[in-house]
C-alpha positions in Angstrom: -9.6 -9.7 -14.8 -9.8 -7.0 -12.1 -7.2 -6.7 -9.3 -8.8 -4.5 -6.6 -12.2 -6.3 -6.6 -13.7 -7.5 -4.3 -11.1 -6.2 -2.0 -8.4 -3.5 -2.6 -4.7 -4.1 -1.7 -1.8 -1.7 -1.5 -0.1 -3.4 -4.4 -3.0 -4.2 -6.8 -1.2 -2.7 -9.8 1.9 -4.8 -9.0 -0.2 -7.9 -8.6 -1.7 -7.4 -12.1 1.8 -6.9 -13.6 3.2 -10.0 -11.8 0.2 -12.0 -13.1 1.0 -10.7 -16.6 4.6 -11.9 -16.5 3.5 -15.3 -15.2 1.0 -15.7 -18.0 3.6 -14.8 -20.7 6.2 -17.2 -19.2 3.6 -20.0 -18.9 2.4 -19.7 -22.5 5.7 -19.2 -24.1 6.8 -22.4 -25.9 3.3 -24.0 -25.7 1.8 -25.4 -28.9 -1.9 -25.3 -29.8 -3.9 -27.6 -32.0 -2.1 -28.4 -35.3 1.2 -27.5 -33.9 0.7 -23.7 -34.0 2.8 -21.8 -31.5 0.8 -20.0 -28.8 1.5 -16.4 -27.8 0.1 -14.2 -25.0 -0.7 -10.6 -25.5 -1.6 -8.5 -22.4 -2.8 -5.0 -21.7 -2.8 -3.4 -18.2 -4.3 -0.1 -17.1 -5.4 1.4 -13.8 -8.2 3.5 -12.6 -11.8 3.4 -11.5 -14.7 1.2 -12.5 -18.2 0.5 -11.2 -18.8 -3.1 -10.2 -22.5 -3.8 -10.7 -23.3 -7.0 -8.8 -26.8 -8.4 -9.0 -28.1 -11.2 -6.8 -28.5 -13.8 -9.5 -25.1 -13.2 -11.1 -21.9 -14.9 -9.9 -19.7 -12.0 -10.9 -20.3 -8.3 -11.3 -20.4 -6.4 -14.5 -17.6 -3.8 -14.5 -18.8 -0.6 -16.0 -16.7 2.3 -17.2 -13.8 3.1 -19.6 -11.3 0.9 -18.0 -12.2 -2.6 -19.4 -12.2 -1.1 -22.9 -8.8 0.6 -22.5 -7.3 -2.7 -21.3 -8.8 -4.6 -24.2 -7.5 -1.9 -26.6 -4.0 -2.2 -25.1 -4.1 -5.9 -25.5 -4.9 -5.5 -29.2 -1.9 -3.2 -29.6 0.5 -5.7 -28.0 2.6 -8.1 -30.0 3.2 -11.8 -29.2 4.5 -12.3 -25.7 4.2 -8.5 -25.0 2.8 -6.7 -22.0 1.6 -3.1 -22.7 0.5 -0.8 -19.9 -0.8 2.7 -19.6 1.1 5.6 -18.1 -1.0 5.7 -15.0 -0.6 2.0 -14.4 3.2 2.5 -14.8 3.1 5.3 -12.2 1.8 2.8 -9.6 4.5 0.2 -10.3 7.4 2.6 -10.9 10.7 1.0 -10.0 9.3 -2.6 -10.1 9.9 -3.0 -13.9 12.0 -2.0 -16.8 9.9 -0.4 -19.5 10.2 0.8 -23.1 8.2 3.8 -24.1 5.8 3.3 -27.1 4.6 6.9 -27.2 1.1 8.3 -26.9 -1.7 6.7 -28.8 -5.4 7.4 -29.2 -7.8 4.4 -29.0 -10.0 3.5 -31.9 -13.2 5.5 -31.7 -11.6 8.6 -30.3 -11.2 9.7 -26.8 -8.1 11.0 -25.0 -4.6 9.9 -25.9 -3.0 7.3 -23.6 0.7 7.0 -22.8 1.7 3.4 -23.8 4.7 1.5 -22.4 6.0 -2.0 -22.9 6.9 -3.9 -19.7 10.3 -5.6 -20.4 11.2 -7.4 -17.2 10.9 -7.1 -13.4 13.7 -4.9 -12.0 15.9 -6.2 -9.2 15.1 -3.7 -6.6 15.8 -4.7 -3.0 13.0 -3.0 -1.0 9.7 -1.1 -1.6 11.5 2.1 -0.8 14.3 1.6 -3.3 11.6 1.5 -6.0 10.4 5.0 -5.2 13.6 6.7 -4.0 14.4 8.6 -7.2 13.9 12.1 -6.0 14.0 12.3 -2.2 12.7 15.4 -0.3 15.1 16.2 2.5 14.0 14.8 5.9 12.2 17.2 8.2 11.7 16.7 12.0 13.6 13.5 12.3 16.8 14.8 13.8 16.4 13.0 17.1 15.8 9.6 15.5 18.8 10.1 13.1 21.0 10.8 16.1 19.7 7.8 18.0 20.4 5.4 15.1 23.9 6.9 14.6 24.6 6.5 18.3 23.6 2.8 18.2 25.7 2.2 15.1 28.7 3.6 17.0 28.1 1.0 19.7 27.9 -1.7 17.1 31.4 -0.7 15.8 32.6 -1.3 19.4 31.2 -4.9 19.4 27.9 -4.3 21.2 24.9 -5.7 19.2 21.8 -3.5 18.8 18.3 -4.4 17.7 16.0 -1.5 16.7 12.3 -1.9 16.0 11.2 1.2 14.1 7.4 1.6 14.1 5.0 4.1 12.7 2.0 4.6 10.5 2.3 4.1 6.7 4.0 7.1 5.2 5.7 8.4 8.3 9.2 7.8 6.8 10.4 4.6 8.4 12.2 3.4 5.3 13.5 6.8 4.7 15.2 6.8 8.1 16.7 3.4 7.3 18.0 4.8 4.0 19.6 7.7 5.9 21.4 5.2 8.1 22.5 3.1 5.1 23.9 6.3 3.6 25.7 7.2 6.8 27.4 3.8 7.0 28.3 3.7 3.3 31.8 5.0 3.7 32.7 2.4 6.4 33.9 -1.1 6.1 30.8 -3.2 6.9 28.5 -5.9 5.7 24.9 -5.1 4.8 21.9 -7.3 4.2 18.5 -5.9 3.3 15.4 -8.1 3.6 11.9 -7.1 2.4 8.7 -8.7 3.7 5.8 -8.8 1.2 2.1 -9.4 1.8 1.9 -12.0 -0.9 4.7 -14.1 0.8 3.3 -14.1 4.3 2.8 -17.9 4.1 6.3 -18.6 2.7 8.7 -19.6 5.5 11.8 -17.4 5.9 11.2 -15.8 2.5 12.7 -12.3 3.3 16.0 -13.9 4.5 16.2 -16.5 1.8 15.5 -13.8 -0.9 18.3 -11.7 0.7 20.6 -14.7 0.7 20.0 -15.4 -3.0 20.6 -11.7 -3.8 23.9 -11.7 -1.8 25.1 -14.8 -3.6 23.9 -13.3 -7.0 21.7 -16.4 -7.6 18.8 -16.0 -10.0 16.6 -18.7 -11.7 18.7 -18.5 -14.9 21.9 -19.6 -13.0 22.8 -23.2 -13.6 22.4 -25.7 -10.7 26.1 -26.5 -10.4 27.0 -22.8 -10.4 24.4 -22.0 -7.7 25.7 -24.8 -5.5 29.3 -23.6 -6.1 28.4 -20.1 -5.0 26.7 -21.3 -1.8 29.8 -23.4 -1.0 32.2 -20.6 -1.7 30.2 -18.1 0.5 29.9 -20.5 3.4 33.6 -21.6 3.2 34.6 -17.9 3.4 32.6 -17.6 6.6 34.2 -20.8 8.0 31.0 -22.6 8.8 30.8 -26.4 8.6 30.0 -27.1 5.0 28.8 -30.7 5.4 26.1 -29.6 7.8 25.2 -26.2 6.4 25.3 -26.6 2.6 22.5 -29.2 2.4 20.3 -27.0 4.5 20.8 -24.0 2.3 20.4 -26.1 -0.8 17.1 -27.6 0.5 15.4 -24.2 1.0 17.0 -22.5 -2.1 15.9 -25.4 -4.4 19.5 -26.3 -5.4 20.2 -29.9 -6.4 23.0 -31.5 -4.4 26.0 -33.3 -5.9 27.6 -36.5 -4.6 29.6 -34.7 -1.9 26.5 -34.0 0.2 23.6 -36.0 1.6 20.1 -34.5 1.4 18.7 -33.8 4.9 16.1 -36.4 5.9 14.1 -34.3 8.3 10.5 -33.5 9.1 9.3 -30.1 7.9 9.3 -28.6 11.4 12.8 -30.0 12.2 14.1 -28.8 8.8 12.7 -25.3 9.5 14.5 -25.2 12.9 17.8 -26.4 11.4 17.6 -23.8 8.7 16.8 -21.1 11.2 19.9 -22.1 13.2 22.0 -22.2 10.0 20.9 -18.7 9.0 21.6 -17.3 12.5 25.1 -18.9 12.4 25.7 -17.3 9.0 24.7 -13.8 10.1 26.8 -14.1 13.2 29.7 -15.3 11.1 29.3 -12.2 8.9 29.3 -10.0 11.9 32.4 -11.6 13.2 34.3 -10.6 10.1 33.2 -6.9 10.2 30.3 -4.8 11.6 27.0 -5.9 9.9 23.8 -4.0 9.3 20.7 -6.2 8.8 17.6 -4.4 7.6 14.2 -6.1 7.7 11.5 -3.9 6.1 7.7 -4.2 6.7 7.9 -6.7 9.5 4.1 -6.6 9.8 4.0 -8.7 6.6 6.5 -11.2 7.8 5.9 -14.9 8.0 5.9 -16.6 11.4 9.2 -18.4 10.8 11.1 -15.2 10.2 9.7 -13.7 13.4 10.8 -16.7 15.3 14.3 -16.4 13.8 14.5 -12.7 14.7 13.5 -13.5 18.3 16.3 -16.0 18.5 18.7 -13.6 17.0 17.8 -10.9 19.6 18.7 -13.3 22.4 22.2 -14.1 20.9 23.5 -10.9 19.3 24.3 -8.8 22.4 28.1 -9.3 22.1 28.3 -9.3 18.3 29.0 -6.2 16.1 25.6 -6.6 14.5 22.8 -4.0 14.1 19.3 -5.1 13.1 16.8 -2.5 12.1 13.3 -3.7 11.5 10.5 -1.5 10.4 6.8 -2.1 11.0 3.4 -0.5 11.4 1.8 0.1 14.8 -0.4 -2.9 14.6 2.6 -5.2 14.8 3.7 -5.5 18.4 5.9 -8.6 19.0 5.8 -9.9 22.6 9.6 -10.1 22.9 11.2 -9.9 26.3 12.8 -6.6 27.2 16.6 -6.5 26.7 19.1 -3.7 27.1 20.0 -3.9 23.4 16.4 -4.0 22.1 15.2 -0.5 21.3 11.7 0.5 20.2 11.5 3.8 18.3 8.0 5.1 17.4 7.7 7.8 14.8 5.2 10.6 15.3 3.5 12.8 12.7 5.1 16.1 11.8 3.9 19.3 13.5 2.2 21.9 11.4 5.4 24.0 11.4 7.4 21.0 10.2 4.8 20.1 7.7 4.9 23.6 6.2 8.7 23.3 6.0 8.4 20.0 4.1 5.8 21.5 1.7 8.4 24.2 0.8 10.9 21.5 0.1 8.5 19.2 -1.8 7.5 22.1 -4.0 11.0 21.8 -5.6 11.8 25.6 -5.5 8.3 26.9 -6.4 7.1 29.6 -4.1 3.5 28.5 -3.4 1.0 31.1 -2.0 0.4 31.1 1.7 -3.2 30.2 1.4 -2.4 27.1 -0.7 0.4 26.1 1.8 -2.1 26.3 4.6 -4.5 23.9 2.8 -1.7 21.5 2.1 -0.6 21.5 5.7 -4.2 20.8 6.9 -4.8 18.1 4.4 -1.5 16.2 4.8 -2.1 15.7 8.6 1.7 15.6 9.3 2.3 12.5 7.3 5.4 13.0 5.1 4.2 10.7 2.2 1.0 12.6 2.0 2.9 15.9 2.1 5.0 14.9 -0.8 2.2 13.5 -3.0 -0.3 16.3 -2.6 2.3 19.1 -2.7 3.7 17.8 -6.0 0.1 17.5 -7.4 -0.7 21.1 -6.4 2.7 22.4 -7.5 2.3 21.0 -11.0 -1.0 22.8 -11.3 0.5 26.0 -9.9 3.4 25.8 -12.4 1.0 25.5 -15.3 -1.2 28.4 -14.2 1.5 30.6 -12.7 -0.8 33.3 -11.5 -1.8 34.1 -7.9 -5.4 34.6 -9.1 -5.5 30.9 -9.9 -5.0 29.7 -6.3 -8.5 28.4 -6.6 -7.5 26.1 -9.5 -4.5 24.7 -7.6 -6.7 24.3 -4.5 -9.2 22.3 -6.6 -6.5 19.9 -7.6 -6.4 18.9 -3.9 -10.0 17.5 -4.2 -8.7 14.4 -6.0 -6.6 12.0 -4.0 -3.4 11.2 -5.9 -3.5 7.8 -7.6 -0.3 6.9 -5.7 -2.2 7.1 -2.4 -5.5 5.6 -3.6 -4.6 1.9 -3.1 -3.0 2.5 0.3 -6.1 4.3 1.6 -8.7 2.0 0.1 -6.9 -1.2 1.2 -7.4 0.0 4.8 -11.1 0.5 4.3 -11.4 -2.9 2.5 -9.9 -4.8 5.5 -13.1 -3.8 7.4 -16.2 -5.9 7.5 -19.5 -4.5 6.1 -20.5 -2.9 9.4 -17.2 -1.1 9.6 -17.3 0.1 6.0 -20.8 1.5 6.3 -19.9 3.3 9.6 -16.9 4.8 7.8 -18.9 6.0 4.9 -21.7 7.5 7.0 -19.1 9.1 9.3 -17.3 10.5 6.2 -20.6 12.1 5.1 -21.0 13.7 8.6 -17.5 15.2 8.5 -14.0 14.8 9.8 -15.4 14.4 13.3 -18.9 13.3 14.5 -20.6 12.2 17.6 -22.0 8.8 18.3 -25.5 10.4 18.9 -25.5 12.0 15.5 -24.3 8.9 13.8 -27.0 6.8 15.5 -29.7 9.2 14.4 -28.4 9.3 10.8 -27.9 5.5 10.5 -30.6 3.0 9.5 -28.7 0.2 11.2 -29.5 -1.2 14.7 -27.4 0.0 17.6 -25.4 -3.3 18.0 -24.3 -3.3 14.3 -23.4 0.4 14.6 -21.3 -0.2 17.7 -19.6 -3.1 16.0 -18.7 -1.0 13.0 -17.3 1.8 15.2 -15.3 -0.7 17.1 -13.8 -2.0 13.8 -12.8 1.6 12.8 -11.1 2.3 16.2 -9.2 -1.0 16.2 -8.1 -0.4 12.6 -6.8 3.0 13.5 -9.1 4.8 11.0 -10.8 6.8 13.7 -10.0 7.7 17.3 -12.6 7.8 20.0 -13.0 10.6 22.5 -15.3 10.2 25.5 -17.4 7.2 26.2 -20.8 5.6 25.5 -23.5 8.0 24.4 -21.2 11.1 24.7 -18.5 9.6 22.5 -17.0 11.7 19.6 -15.1 10.0 16.8 -12.4 11.7 14.7 -10.9 10.4 11.4 -7.2 10.1 11.9 -6.5 11.3 8.3 -8.4 13.8 6.2 -7.5 11.7 3.2 -9.0 8.5 4.5 -12.2 10.3 5.2 -12.2 11.5 1.6 -11.5 8.0 0.4 -14.5 6.6 2.4 -16.6 9.4 0.9 -15.3 8.7 -2.6 -16.2 5.0 -2.3 -19.9 6.0 -2.6 -21.7 6.4 -5.9 -24.1 9.3 -6.2 -27.4 7.6 -5.3 -26.1 6.2 -2.0 -24.2 9.4 -1.2 -27.5 11.4 -1.7 -29.3 9.1 0.6 -26.7 9.4 3.3 -26.7 13.1 3.0 -30.5 13.1 3.4 -30.2 10.9 6.5 -27.4 13.2 7.9 -29.4 16.3 7.2 -32.5 14.9 9.0 -30.3 13.9 12.0 -28.7 17.3 12.2 -32.1 19.1 12.0 -33.4 16.7 14.6 -30.6 17.5 17.0 -30.4 21.2 16.2 -33.9 22.1 15.1 -33.8 25.8 15.9 -30.2 27.0 15.6 -28.1 25.7 12.8 -25.2 27.8 14.0 -25.0 25.4 17.0 -24.5 22.4 14.9 -21.2 20.6 14.7 -18.6 21.1 12.0 -20.2 18.4 9.9 -23.2 20.7 9.2 -21.2 22.5 6.5 -19.9 19.2 5.1 -23.3 17.5 4.9 -25.1 20.5 3.5 -22.5 21.1 0.8 -24.1 18.5 -1.5 -27.9 18.9 -1.1 -29.9 15.8 -1.6 -32.9 15.6 -3.8 -36.0 15.8 -1.6 -38.0 13.3 -3.7 -40.6 11.1 -2.1 -40.2 8.4 -4.8 -38.6 5.2 -3.6 -35.5 3.9 -5.2 -35.3 0.6 -7.0 -34.3 -2.8 -5.7 -30.6 -1.9 -5.7 -28.3 1.1 -5.2 -24.9 1.6 -6.6 -21.9 2.2 -4.4 -18.5 3.3 -5.3 -15.1 1.6 -5.4 -11.7 1.6 -7.0 -9.8 -1.0 -9.0 -6.4 -0.9 -10.6 -7.6 -1.2 -14.1 -8.2 2.1 -15.7 -5.8 5.0 -16.1 -8.0 7.9 -15.0 -9.9 7.8 -11.7 -13.2 9.4 -12.9 -16.1 10.1 -10.7 -18.4 7.6 -12.5 -21.0 10.2 -13.1 -23.4 7.8 -14.7 -24.2 4.3 -13.6 -26.5 1.8 -15.2 -29.8 1.4 -13.6 -29.5 4.5 -11.5 -32.6 5.3 -9.5 -33.5 8.2 -7.2 -32.9 7.7 -3.5 -35.7 7.4 -1.0 -36.2 10.8 0.7 -39.0 9.8 3.0 -38.8 6.0 3.4 -37.4 4.5 6.6 -34.5 2.6 4.9 -32.5 2.6 1.7 -31.8 -0.7 -0.1 -28.3 -2.1 0.4 -25.7 -1.5 -2.3 -25.1 -4.1 -5.0 -22.9 -1.9 -7.2 -19.7 -0.2 -6.2 -16.9 1.8 -7.8 -13.5 0.1 -7.5 -10.0 1.1 -8.2 -8.5 -1.8 -10.2 -5.4 -2.9 -12.0 -6.9 -4.6 -15.0 -4.9 -7.0 -17.2 -6.6 -8.0 -20.5 -5.0 -11.0 -22.1 -5.4 -13.3 -25.1 -3.4 -16.0 -26.7 
């Protein structure tokens, strides 16, 4: 099983792990033929594979080391055990409690693999809490911090405030919220933290109900009567009507009622409305007792019922000592009416100077050479998450080498995108349709920026398909357009997403696109290569084979899955053929390289 194919998600490794726990729980206690007890054994690893999909086959063949490592881990696992590789663990850090099993070498040789046993899911509150072990000090967010503190001061005076904090992934929205939480920690106040998840987008009110269960210390192992008693005690302390409210909470929290209460006999829509009202009354009652901070993380993944509840809450909270801080990405833009207490804060990228300051902090005291810092600043594009990840990667190499003469080695470490960023970047590319993905890949070959004219000359797609693909890239925020029509220029918003698009190509397709790009550049600049755009250097850096032999009926492409621990370049692929250097069109890809999280399981 491969999580990450046919489409990548930001949490593929976590999905694989969650599936593993569900399998173990489902099999535990079952009996097979003859009364034998069944037991599940699961191995999970993460990395890259090549998905070789042929027309007559329903599913692709996954080529590479990853499936074999997952199967080996499964063989090492005991009954009802989940073993995972060190690289898979790095992608789910904070989500589970683990037990180290040491480094082992698979049968047949090869490199050693760190092996860990997954014990149980951890009870983290938000995505940020899972990764907040060593925080780099904030840089360039002084104005936003002061704004949030000022709004909290108004909340203490009884004036409600709602803050919608938006920004690209990695800009530090959750970090700002954590800073506010730390600022209020020494004061008497209530705090509720809700986390929206992509896999619960169709579960009504899930973030708020999950926060409610956490506040009441309710888990699946708690007995039904104890759960009901905790709900009753909490609502009684808030002085809300129990006969009306307890049955509503019990209905959505799956708690059986006793003889004191009558189950609500309502239609699903009316039950939803009543539960929304009950939740709003509960939050307002909390705020009436003491100032309350309600945090809702990743609102772009919220279900519709939660959004409706928050819109109702905005309308009613103006005179309550309540502060709601909701984080979201730019694509989420709720059409809520403007109100004096509704504030929209949009985070911007760091400036080069601020980025350099953060590089110094993220290096954890190591003095990196100026040339390396300049490369890190250029590559991070002012996104704090990128700054941290690539700086730590480069700093580790620099610490091992420790000589200024080896700046080149530390710089070469930047060529590989950190595994912790792979899923985030590839998930954005996978949300595109085929025309958008192909435009992104060809544009990545041409360079960080490219003109429409150059792309059209290099592409073997018709103009309508090409424009459709570019429109998808602009709407998805992957590139920005400058100019219009035939004179348009497109720029990748992140250097790393350009590299991810380039890295999704296997060698034959990459060679073909380089050939097409070289012809297009020579066609536009036949006499003076020095007049060509910046993409000339990028395109020419990997010379294509000028062979006149046509390729076979398929071409591999490259993709990532969360299944194998090391993201190799997949240097060899089955059925590789030379790319067409003179033909008018290359065949479409049927094999791609994917980053997967791969659980291997047996009973």
